[in-house]
Backbone as ProteinMPNN parsed JSONL, in Angstrom:
{"seq_chain_A": "MSEMRFITVRNYHDPILAEIVVNALHAAGITTFPLYENNSGLTSITQHYEVKVPEKDVESALEIIEEQENL", "coords_chain_A": {"N_chain_A": [[0.872, -1.036, 0.047], [0.541, 2.218, -0.993], [2.107, 5.218, 0.377], [0.296, 8.05, 1.214], [1.049, 11.421, -0.394], [1.281, 14.442, 0.986], [1.054, 17.683, -0.245], [2.314, 21.239, 0.176], [0.096, 23.766, -0.532], [-0.439, 26.514, 0.06], [0.491, 29.079, 2.39], [-0.507, 31.008, 5.103], [-0.896, 33.708, 7.178], [-3.266, 34.815, 8.382], [-5.578, 33.494, 10.197], [-8.432, 33.129, 9.434], [-8.685, 33.392, 6.807], [-7.257, 31.182, 6.029], [-9.158, 29.218, 6.899], [-11.347, 29.906, 5.494], [-10.223, 28.739, 2.937], [-9.64, 26.246, 3.434], [-12.049, 25.041, 4.104], [-13.307, 25.508, 1.541], [-11.84, 24.035, 0.031], [-12.569, 21.611, 1.251], [-15.429, 21.269, 0.796], [-15.182, 20.782, -2.157], [-14.789, 18.294, -2.107], [-12.007, 17.836, -1.516], [-9.384, 16.434, 0.33], [-7.535, 17.707, 3.293], [-4.962, 18.668, 5.028], [-4.217, 20.656, 7.146], [-1.836, 22.508, 8.742], [-0.94, 23.87, 11.672], [1.401, 26.314, 12.834], [3.274, 27.548, 15.486], [5.209, 30.106, 15.788], [7.624, 31.604, 18.033], [9.09, 34.649, 18.744], [11.353, 36.666, 21.017], [9.783, 38.751, 21.272], [7.309, 38.941, 20.068], [4.444, 36.901, 18.793], [4.218, 34.821, 15.845], [2.015, 33.606, 13.96], [1.444, 30.993, 11.833], [0.165, 29.1, 8.949], [0.031, 26.292, 7.343], [-1.378, 24.936, 4.166], [-2.07, 21.912, 3.259], [-2.714, 19.387, 0.634], [-3.299, 16.19, -0.903], [-1.071, 14.998, -3.167], [-2.244, 14.272, -5.715], [-4.202, 15.919, -6.034], [-3.22, 18.758, -6.401], [-3.415, 20.47, -8.377], [-6.25, 20.927, -8.981], [-6.822, 22.033, -6.322], [-5.451, 24.245, -6.453], [-6.66, 25.821, -8.11], [-9.144, 26.141, -7.127], [-8.378, 27.682, -4.557], [-7.349, 30.137, -5.697], [-9.669, 31.079, -6.944], [-11.142, 31.552, -4.394], [-9.205, 33.577, -3.265], [-9.488, 35.701, -4.974], [-12.094, 36.697, -4.3]], "CA_chain_A": [[0.077, -0.024, -0.02], [1.525, 3.397, -1.016], [1.553, 6.215, 1.217], [-0.085, 9.397, 0.249], [2.076, 12.426, 0.088], [0.798, 15.796, 0.976], [2.042, 19.031, -0.863], [1.846, 22.561, 0.726], [-0.229, 24.358, -1.592], [-0.463, 27.973, 0.57], [0.738, 29.653, 3.534], [-1.148, 32.076, 5.498], [-0.794, 34.087, 8.387], [-4.524, 35.003, 8.692], [-6.167, 32.139, 10.33], [-9.6, 33.248, 8.901], [-8.376, 33.071, 5.419], [-6.901, 29.701, 6.085], [-10.187, 28.439, 7.101], [-12.18, 29.618, 4.167], [-9.557, 28.146, 1.977], [-9.814, 24.606, 3.978], [-13.569, 24.839, 3.98], [-13.693, 25.507, 0.262], [-11.364, 22.57, -0.531], [-13.487, 20.22, 1.692], [-16.576, 21.302, 0.084], [-14.965, 20.158, -3.403], [-14.075, 16.934, -2.021], [-10.449, 17.68, -1.391], [-8.872, 16.194, 1.621], [-6.716, 18.74, 3.336], [-4.044, 18.512, 6.201], [-3.63, 21.867, 7.594], [-0.735, 22.354, 9.646], [-0.392, 25.229, 12.339], [2.859, 26.525, 13.669], [3.344, 29.103, 16.215], [6.963, 30.506, 15.813], [7.41, 32.947, 18.755], [10.388, 35.297, 19.119], [11.321, 37.249, 22.357], [9.007, 40.123, 21.649], [5.994, 38.763, 19.537], [4.074, 35.763, 18.192], [3.808, 34.823, 14.438], [1.13, 32.375, 13.578], [1.669, 30.347, 10.411], [-0.815, 27.967, 8.617], [0.198, 25.608, 5.797], [-2.647, 24.094, 3.681], [-1.457, 20.752, 2.597], [-3.598, 18.501, -0.16], [-2.839, 15.195, -1.667], [-0.442, 15.243, -4.475], [-2.803, 14.066, -7.179], [-5.206, 17.091, -6.059], [-2.678, 19.912, -6.237], [-3.99, 21.393, -9.571], [-7.588, 21.522, -8.588], [-6.724, 22.753, -5.288], [-4.766, 25.553, -6.623], [-7.744, 26.84, -8.827], [-10.155, 26.683, -5.871], [-7.754, 28.566, -3.828], [-7.15, 31.218, -6.654], [-10.927, 31.674, -6.94], [-11.321, 32.203, -3.24], [-8.751, 34.617, -2.859], [-10.181, 36.782, -5.611], [-13.422, 37.165, -4.106]], "C_chain_A": [[1.024, 1.14, 0.127], [1.047, 4.28, 0.274], [1.311, 7.322, 0.437], [0.768, 10.591, 0.895], [1.094, 13.652, -0.11], [1.451, 16.995, 0.325], [1.26, 20.244, -0.189], [1.429, 23.38, -0.661], [-0.33, 25.984, -1.262], [0.143, 27.998, 1.867], [0.063, 30.888, 3.856], [-0.964, 32.319, 6.83], [-2.173, 34.688, 9.133], [-5.357, 33.738, 8.945], [-7.73, 32.157, 9.801], [-9.502, 33.049, 7.387], [-8.177, 31.869, 5.43], [-8.157, 28.827, 6.201], [-11.1, 28.489, 6.115], [-11.772, 28.749, 3.285], [-10.026, 26.434, 2.17], [-11.308, 24.222, 3.489], [-13.927, 24.714, 2.368], [-13.206, 24.39, -0.456], [-12.161, 21.332, 0.046], [-14.817, 20.352, 0.919], [-16.586, 21.04, -1.536], [-14.639, 18.805, -3.129], [-12.622, 16.751, -1.812], [-10.109, 17.561, 0.297], [-7.826, 17.389, 2.044], [-5.954, 18.501, 4.695], [-3.494, 19.907, 6.493], [-2.711, 21.994, 8.811], [-0.603, 23.867, 10.3], [0.771, 25.022, 12.924], [2.934, 27.822, 14.35], [4.9, 29.154, 16.222], [6.938, 31.757, 16.708], [8.977, 33.406, 19.011], [10.191, 35.71, 20.694], [10.326, 38.264, 22.548], [7.568, 39.871, 20.93], [5.942, 37.332, 18.825], [3.793, 35.65, 16.871], [3.087, 33.399, 14.276], [1.384, 32.212, 12.031], [1.047, 29.097, 10.207], [-0.474, 27.555, 7.218], [-0.994, 24.799, 5.616], [-1.932, 23.041, 2.715], [-2.704, 19.939, 1.797], [-2.768, 17.342, -0.517], [-2.131, 15.648, -3.004], [-1.343, 15.353, -5.72], [-4.001, 15.348, -7.136], [-4.652, 18.485, -6.137], [-3.428, 20.828, -7.268], [-5.544, 21.854, -9.211], [-7.587, 22.15, -7.465], [-6.419, 24.273, -5.498], [-5.987, 26.332, -7.532], [-8.833, 27.116, -7.916], [-9.705, 27.792, -5.168], [-7.682, 29.86, -4.361], [-8.632, 32.044, -6.487], [-11.158, 32.332, -5.532], [-10.639, 33.513, -2.814], [-9.057, 35.94, -3.764], [-11.652, 37.288, -5.278], [-13.562, 38.374, -3.278]], "O_chain_A": [[1.955, 1.232, 0.927], [0.033, 4.148, 0.959], [1.83, 7.612, -0.641], [1.094, 10.776, 2.068], [0.333, 13.832, -1.061], [2.654, 17.097, 0.563], [0.044, 20.322, -0.015], [2.178, 23.594, -1.614], [-0.308, 26.75, -2.225], [0.312, 26.929, 2.453], [0.012, 31.792, 3.022], [-0.867, 31.403, 7.646], [-2.149, 34.992, 10.326], [-5.767, 33.035, 8.022], [-8.258, 31.046, 9.772], [-10.432, 32.457, 6.84], [-8.991, 31.232, 4.761], [-8.179, 27.748, 5.61], [-11.689, 27.475, 5.743], [-12.575, 27.98, 2.758], [-10.552, 25.671, 1.36], [-11.625, 23.333, 2.7], [-14.758, 23.889, 1.988], [-13.833, 23.814, -1.345], [-12.354, 20.282, -0.567], [-15.22, 19.315, 0.393], [-17.632, 21.051, -2.185], [-14.167, 18.155, -4.062], [-12.078, 15.652, -1.918], [-10.451, 18.317, 1.207], [-7.296, 18.011, 1.123], [-6.701, 18.008, 5.54], [-2.381, 20.24, 6.085], [-3.055, 21.462, 9.867], [-0.252, 24.852, 9.652], [1.193, 23.976, 13.416], [2.7, 28.927, 13.862], [5.633, 28.262, 16.648], [6.389, 32.795, 16.341], [9.871, 32.653, 19.397], [9.293, 35.324, 21.442], [9.984, 38.665, 23.66], [6.666, 40.645, 21.252], [6.913, 36.709, 18.393], [2.964, 36.493, 16.529], [3.616, 32.303, 14.464], [1.495, 33.122, 11.211], [1.207, 28.136, 10.96], [-0.624, 28.225, 6.196], [-1.56, 24.14, 6.489], [-1.366, 23.303, 1.654], [-3.748, 19.879, 2.446], [-1.546, 17.47, -0.448], [-2.574, 16.515, -3.758], [-1.269, 16.247, -6.563], [-4.609, 15.658, -8.161], [-5.438, 19.418, -5.971], [-3.991, 21.859, -6.901], [-5.9, 23.032, -9.19], [-8.452, 23.026, -7.429], [-6.936, 25.235, -4.93], [-6.038, 27.56, -7.473], [-9.404, 28.207, -7.912], [-10.402, 28.802, -5.077], [-7.928, 30.79, -3.593], [-8.786, 33.193, -6.074], [-11.352, 33.546, -5.472], [-11.22, 34.393, -2.179], [-8.885, 37.074, -3.315], [-12.241, 38.152, -5.927], [-14.677, 38.848, -3.059]]}, "name": "protein", "num_of_chains": 1, "seq": "MSEMRFITVRNYHDPILAEIVVNALHAAGITTFPLYENNSGLTSITQHYEVKVPEKDVESALEIIEEQENL"}
């Protein structure tokens, strides 16, 4: 059985935009693997969201993401 590879298709600093994109991908039947990273420095906290999809869905996911970002 082969292992499913997930590819990062977008990085966001805005959690609301990341959630909108993930929801649109799910509505289209695309599985996502969102990864939340919290990188903290001495004076601030930077939130970073990676949205990952299966390698086979990258092209479709990018089309959906571009539509969402242009709204």
